[in-house]
C-alpha positions as CSV (number, residue, x, y, z in Angstrom):
1,M,66.4,48.7,113.0
2,R,66.6,46.3,116.2
3,Y,70.1,47.4,116.8
4,A,69.2,51.1,116.9
5,M,66.0,50.5,119.2
6,A,68.5,48.3,121.6
7,I,70.9,51.4,121.9
8,C,67.7,53.6,122.8
9,L,66.5,51.0,125.3
10,A,69.5,51.1,127.1
11,L,69.1,54.6,128.1
12,G,66.5,53.8,130.9
13,T,64.6,55.9,132.7
14,M,64.4,59.0,135.1
15,S,64.7,58.3,138.8
16,G,62.8,59.8,141.5
17,A,63.0,63.7,142.4
18,H,62.0,65.6,145.4
19,A,58.9,67.8,145.4
20,D,58.9,71.2,147.0
21,D,58.3,69.9,150.4
22,G,61.1,67.3,150.3
23,T,59.1,64.3,149.3
24,M,60.4,61.9,147.0
25,V,58.2,61.9,143.8
26,Y,58.5,60.4,140.5
27,N,56.8,61.4,137.0
28,N,54.8,59.1,134.9
29,P,55.5,57.2,132.5
30,V,58.2,55.2,134.3
31,I,59.2,53.5,130.9
32,R,58.8,55.8,127.9
33,Y,59.3,53.0,125.3
34,S,56.6,50.8,123.9
35,M,56.1,48.1,126.4
36,P,52.6,47.0,126.1
37,D,50.7,44.5,128.4
38,P,53.3,44.6,131.2
39,S,53.7,41.7,133.7
40,V,56.0,41.9,136.7
41,I,57.5,39.7,139.2
42,K,60.0,40.4,142.4
43,A,62.5,37.7,141.9
44,N,64.9,36.3,144.3
45,D,67.9,38.6,143.8
46,G,65.6,41.8,145.2
47,Y,64.8,43.1,142.0
48,F,61.6,43.5,140.2
49,Y,61.4,42.2,136.5
50,L,59.1,43.6,134.1
51,Y,58.1,41.6,130.7
52,A,55.7,43.0,127.7
53,T,54.5,42.3,124.2
54,E,57.2,42.1,121.9
55,D,57.4,45.5,120.2
56,T,61.2,44.9,121.1
57,H,61.9,41.2,119.5
58,N,61.7,38.1,121.5
59,V,60.0,39.6,124.7
60,P,61.8,42.6,126.2
61,I,62.6,42.5,130.1
62,Y,63.1,45.5,132.3
63,R,64.8,45.3,136.0
64,S,64.2,47.8,138.9
65,K,64.6,47.9,142.7
66,D,61.8,50.6,143.1
67,L,59.1,50.3,140.4
68,V,60.2,53.6,139.2
69,T,63.7,53.7,137.7
70,W,63.9,50.8,135.2
71,R,66.9,49.2,133.2
72,Y,66.6,47.2,130.0
73,T,68.1,43.8,130.8
74,G,67.8,41.7,127.5
75,T,64.9,39.4,126.2
76,A,63.1,36.5,127.3
77,F,64.1,34.5,124.1
78,T,66.6,34.7,121.4
79,D,66.0,33.6,117.8
80,A,67.4,30.4,118.6
81,T,64.9,29.7,121.6
82,R,62.0,31.6,120.3
83,P,59.0,29.2,119.9
84,M,59.2,29.1,116.3
85,D,56.9,25.8,115.9
86,F,54.3,27.4,118.1
87,V,54.5,30.9,117.0
88,P,55.7,30.7,113.4
89,N,54.2,34.0,112.3
90,G,52.8,37.1,114.4
91,G,54.1,38.0,117.8
92,I,54.4,37.1,121.1
93,W,52.0,38.9,123.0
94,A,50.9,39.4,126.8
95,P,53.5,37.5,128.9
96,D,52.7,36.6,132.5
97,I,55.7,35.8,134.7
98,N,55.7,33.5,137.6
99,Y,57.9,31.5,139.9
100,I,56.9,28.1,140.3
101,N,58.4,25.0,141.8
102,G,61.9,26.9,141.9
103,Q,61.9,28.1,138.5
104,Y,60.6,30.9,136.5
105,V,57.5,30.0,134.4
106,L,56.6,32.4,131.5
107,Y,53.2,31.9,129.7
108,Y,52.8,33.9,126.6
109,S,50.0,34.3,123.9
110,K,50.4,33.4,120.3
111,S,48.5,35.8,118.3
112,E,47.5,37.3,114.8
113,W,45.3,40.2,114.2
114,G,42.0,38.8,112.8
115,K,43.2,35.0,113.5
116,T,41.0,34.6,116.6
117,W,40.7,30.6,116.4
118,E,44.3,30.0,115.5
119,C,45.6,31.9,118.7
120,G,46.7,30.2,121.8
121,I,48.6,30.2,124.9
122,G,52.3,28.7,125.4
123,V,54.6,28.3,128.4
124,A,58.3,28.1,128.9
125,V,60.9,27.9,131.6
126,S,64.1,29.7,133.0
127,D,66.3,29.3,136.2
128,R,67.0,33.1,136.2
129,P,64.2,36.0,135.5
130,N,66.3,38.0,133.1
131,G,66.1,35.6,130.2
132,G,67.4,32.3,129.1
133,F,63.6,30.8,128.8
134,H,63.6,27.2,127.0
135,D,61.5,24.1,126.7
136,A,58.9,26.5,125.1
137,H,55.7,24.6,124.0
138,K,51.8,25.2,123.8
139,L,49.3,24.7,126.2
140,F,46.5,25.0,123.9
141,I,45.1,26.5,120.8
142,S,41.6,28.4,120.7
143,S,40.3,25.8,118.1
144,E,41.6,22.8,120.6
145,V,39.3,24.1,123.6
146,G,36.4,25.5,121.3
147,I,36.9,29.0,122.9
148,E,37.6,31.9,120.5
149,N,40.7,34.4,121.2
150,C,42.5,32.5,123.9
151,I,45.0,35.0,124.7
152,D,46.3,37.2,127.8
153,P,47.0,34.6,130.4
154,C,47.1,35.1,134.1
155,F,48.3,32.5,136.5
156,V,46.9,32.3,140.0
157,R,47.8,30.0,142.9
158,V,45.3,29.6,145.6
159,D,45.5,26.9,148.4
160,S,48.5,25.2,146.7
161,C,46.9,24.8,143.6
162,N,47.6,26.4,140.2
163,Y,45.2,28.0,137.7
164,L,45.2,29.8,134.6
165,F,42.9,32.2,133.4
166,W,42.6,34.0,129.9
167,G,40.5,35.8,127.2
168,S,39.9,38.6,125.0
169,F,36.3,39.9,124.3
170,H,35.1,36.4,123.7
171,D,34.4,35.5,127.3
172,I,36.9,35.0,130.2
173,Y,37.8,31.5,131.2
174,G,39.9,29.6,133.9
175,V,41.2,25.9,134.2
176,Q,43.3,24.1,136.8
177,L,47.0,23.5,136.0
178,S,49.3,20.5,136.9
179,D,51.5,21.1,140.0
180,D,54.6,22.4,137.7
181,G,52.2,24.7,135.9
182,L,53.3,23.2,132.8
183,S,50.2,21.6,131.4
184,I,46.5,21.5,132.2
185,M,45.3,19.3,134.9
186,E,44.0,15.8,133.6
187,G,40.3,16.0,133.9
188,S,40.1,19.7,134.3
189,E,37.8,21.6,132.0
190,P,37.7,25.7,131.2
191,Q,35.1,27.4,133.3
192,K,33.7,30.6,132.2
193,I,33.8,33.4,134.9
194,A,33.0,36.4,132.8
195,G,31.5,37.7,129.6
196,G,32.9,39.3,126.4
197,L,33.2,42.7,127.6
198,I,36.9,42.8,128.8
199,E,40.0,41.3,127.9
200,A,43.6,41.1,130.0
201,T,42.5,39.4,132.9
202,M,44.4,40.0,136.3
203,I,42.9,38.6,139.5
204,V,44.0,40.2,142.4
205,K,43.2,38.8,145.9
206,H,42.4,41.3,148.9
207,D,41.0,40.4,152.2
208,N,38.5,37.9,151.6
209,Y,37.7,38.8,148.0
210,F,39.1,37.8,144.7
211,Y,39.3,41.1,142.3
212,L,38.6,40.3,138.6
213,I,40.4,43.4,136.9
214,G,39.9,43.6,133.1
215,S,40.5,46.0,130.2
216,A,37.6,47.1,128.1
217,G,37.4,49.1,124.7
218,T,40.0,49.5,122.0
219,C,43.7,49.1,123.0
220,C,45.6,50.2,120.2
221,E,44.3,53.2,118.3
222,G,46.5,55.8,119.7
223,A,44.3,59.1,120.7
224,N,41.3,57.0,119.7
225,S,41.8,54.2,121.9
226,T,39.0,53.6,124.5
227,Y,40.9,51.2,126.5
228,R,40.2,51.6,130.4
229,L,40.1,49.2,133.4
230,V,37.2,47.8,134.9
231,M,36.5,45.3,138.1
232,A,34.3,42.8,139.6
233,R,34.5,40.7,142.6
234,S,33.9,37.6,143.9
235,R,34.2,35.6,147.4
236,N,35.4,32.4,145.2
237,L,38.0,32.4,142.7
238,F,35.8,30.9,140.0
239,G,32.9,33.5,140.9
240,P,30.4,34.4,140.5
241,Y,32.0,37.8,140.1
242,V,29.9,41.0,140.4
243,D,30.2,44.8,140.1
244,R,29.5,47.3,142.9
245,N,25.7,46.9,142.4
246,G,25.7,43.2,142.4
247,R,25.2,42.6,138.9
248,S,26.7,39.5,137.0
249,A,30.3,39.9,135.3
250,I,29.1,37.0,133.1
251,G,26.3,39.5,132.1
252,D,29.4,42.1,131.3
253,H,28.6,44.2,134.4
254,F,31.7,45.9,135.7
255,S,32.6,48.9,137.8
256,P,35.4,51.3,136.4
257,L,38.6,51.7,138.1
258,L,40.7,53.8,135.6
259,N,39.7,55.9,132.7
260,K,41.7,57.9,130.3
261,S,43.1,61.6,131.0
262,P,44.1,64.7,129.2
263,E,47.7,63.4,129.5
264,V,47.1,59.5,128.7
265,Y,44.8,58.0,126.1
266,G,43.9,54.0,126.5
267,P,45.3,53.2,129.9
268,G,44.8,49.4,130.3
269,H,46.1,45.9,130.6
270,C,47.7,45.9,134.0
271,S,50.4,43.9,135.7
272,E,50.1,42.0,138.7
273,W,49.7,44.4,141.8
274,V,52.7,44.9,144.3
275,T,53.0,45.6,147.8
276,D,55.7,47.8,148.8
277,D,57.6,47.8,152.1
278,A,55.3,50.4,153.7
279,G,52.2,48.0,152.7
280,Q,51.2,50.2,149.9
281,T,49.6,48.5,146.7
282,W,50.9,49.6,143.3
283,M,49.9,48.8,139.6
284,L,51.7,49.3,136.2
285,Y,49.8,49.4,133.0
286,H,50.2,50.7,129.6
287,G,49.0,53.8,127.8
288,F,49.6,56.3,125.0
289,Q,51.1,59.8,126.1
290,A,48.9,62.4,124.8
291,N,52.0,64.5,123.9
292,N,54.0,61.6,122.2
293,V,51.3,59.0,120.9
294,D,53.9,57.7,118.4
295,A,56.0,56.4,121.3
296,G,53.4,53.6,121.4
297,R,52.1,52.0,124.5
298,V,54.5,53.0,127.4
299,V,54.4,52.0,130.9
300,Y,52.8,53.8,134.1
301,L,52.7,53.5,137.5
302,D,49.8,54.2,140.0
303,K,48.9,53.6,143.6
304,I,46.0,51.4,144.7
305,T,44.1,52.1,147.8
306,W,41.2,50.4,149.2
307,G,38.0,52.0,150.1
308,N,35.9,51.4,153.3
309,D,33.7,49.0,151.1
310,G,36.8,46.9,150.4
311,W,37.2,47.9,146.4
312,P,40.3,49.2,145.0
313,Q,40.5,52.6,143.6
314,V,42.9,54.9,141.9
315,Q,42.8,58.8,142.7
316,G,40.6,60.4,140.5
317,M,40.2,57.2,138.5
318,R,42.7,58.8,136.2
319,P,46.5,58.3,135.7
320,S,48.7,60.4,137.7
321,V,51.0,62.9,136.3
322,E,53.6,63.0,139.3
323,S,53.1,61.0,142.5
324,E,54.9,60.0,145.6
325,V,57.3,57.2,144.9
326,P,56.7,53.5,146.4
327,L,58.5,53.0,149.7
328,F,61.1,50.4,149.7
329,G,64.2,49.7,152.0
330,E,65.4,52.8,153.6
331,L,62.4,54.9,152.3
332,A,60.0,52.6,154.3
333,G,62.4,52.7,157.4
334,I,64.2,49.4,156.6
335,T,67.7,49.0,156.9
336,E,69.0,47.1,154.0
337,K,72.5,45.3,153.8
338,K,74.3,46.7,150.8
339,T,74.6,43.4,149.0
340,N,72.5,44.0,145.8
341,A,74.4,47.3,144.7
342,E,73.7,47.9,141.0
343,S,76.3,46.4,138.9
344,Y,77.3,46.5,134.9
345,L,74.7,44.4,132.9
346,I,76.0,42.6,129.9
347,H,73.6,41.1,127.1
348,N,73.7,40.3,123.4
349,V,72.0,42.7,120.9
350,E,69.5,40.5,118.8
351,D,70.8,41.4,115.4
352,G,74.0,39.4,115.9
353,G,77.6,40.3,116.5
354,Y,77.2,42.9,119.2
355,V,77.5,42.8,123.1
356,R,76.1,46.0,124.9
357,I,77.3,46.7,128.4
358,D,75.2,49.0,130.6
359,S,76.5,51.1,133.5
360,P,74.5,51.8,136.5
361,D,76.1,55.5,136.7
362,N,78.0,57.7,134.4
363,N,81.2,57.3,135.5
364,L,84.0,56.1,133.0
365,F,84.5,52.4,132.8
366,S,86.8,50.2,130.8
367,W,86.1,46.6,129.5
368,Q,88.3,43.8,128.1
369,L,87.3,40.6,126.0
370,Y,89.6,37.7,126.6
371,N,89.7,34.4,124.7
372,I,89.6,31.2,126.6
373,S,93.4,31.0,126.6
374,G,93.4,34.5,128.5
375,R,94.5,36.4,125.3
376,L,93.4,39.8,125.0
377,V,91.2,40.3,122.1
378,L,89.3,43.4,122.4
379,N,89.1,46.4,124.6
380,G,87.8,50.0,125.3
381,E,86.3,52.6,127.4
382,S,83.0,54.2,127.7
383,R,80.5,55.8,129.9
384,N,76.8,54.9,130.5
385,M,76.7,52.3,127.7
386,A,79.3,50.4,125.5
387,I,78.4,48.4,122.2
388,V,81.2,45.8,121.7
389,D,81.3,44.5,117.9
390,T,82.3,40.9,118.0
391,S,81.2,40.2,114.5
392,M,84.8,39.9,113.3
393,I,86.2,37.6,116.1
394,Q,86.1,33.7,115.8
395,R,83.5,31.7,117.4
396,G,84.1,30.1,120.6
397,L,83.9,30.8,124.3
398,Y,85.2,34.2,125.8
399,M,85.5,36.1,128.8
400,I,84.4,39.9,129.0
401,R,85.4,42.1,132.0
402,V,84.1,45.6,132.7
403,N,85.9,47.5,135.7
404,G,84.8,51.0,136.9
405,G,83.0,53.0,139.7
406,A,80.4,50.1,140.1
407,G,83.2,47.5,140.7
408,V,84.5,44.6,138.7
409,H,82.2,42.4,136.7
410,C,82.8,39.4,134.7
411,E,80.8,37.3,132.4
412,K,81.4,34.3,130.1
413,L,80.5,34.9,126.4
414,L,79.8,32.5,123.7
415,R,80.3,33.7,120.3
416,Q,78.1,31.6,117.9
């Protein structure tokens, strides 16, 4: 049941710990629930928000300050805002989150197994990073543009222009978008930049090169998955991209970046790359835990270093088990104003009639639900998390108030 899953998701992940020498370290995976195809953005509130293929219904969103400790914060869509006209069947895959012209813009894939000419890419917008996406509509369907299996969008902004890249084992293409990113630029035609070896395009700019990161192999077969990250680079956004030996990516030549390990099967489909406050580069991606394959494609974090030849590399070309944490704020020697302290998170549970309250600590907190006239309707106490059953109250506008060690937090609640 999605309700039961939501309770599990609320438990979060482990924080960083100290190694024997006092260094702060974390253990992979950083999210232990199935969150395939992660996409991440640092929002205006200072938090990172991570979106994933909807193994959790309506596109799950997690939030973090440090890329290590993640808290579930809701979904991009609800059943009411879900793009049912564009995705009537199948799932919403491989979201790509961006901030364009003052709003959060989410690209996503419409996909069903085996229906490669019916899939496509859509877009939706929100004024906040933790949900509320609306005005969802299609950009294009595979059959409309004559390119098979149009999924896995990747937005890139270069020289004040917007571009979208996509593709899954039927060549990688890119096209220029409108200034608001919500449609294809009039007169722009898709251009091929790589062959059909890869999917899950991520384009990263470093120094004077664009690096095309892709995933080759099979993504979703548990211990038998052959997924892995490969790369090529170019001086220009639209290529030509070549591997370390100068061979063309259009001819399916790529150099390895990340392979499986005894602990992780099928690592791939990386997120946008993140730079911490110490200038280090980090990458999130999914993979199967060798000791818990049934958990699905969980989220890993690893540091990217840059070789003398300019190419990115992951230590040992394998997922890490334990690693030093990213350096943000005080860990990087930066004194932060304590204006973004963790507070309570309040969000609806998808299967209706429930509201979940997540606490940032394990201290006792109380909650009260008031109607529009200020009359107390429900109340209670809890630690870590509370599930508020609103299924028996009348429809209308309410106020929910939470009070505890993390302060006082109030939000409006619409019972539909």
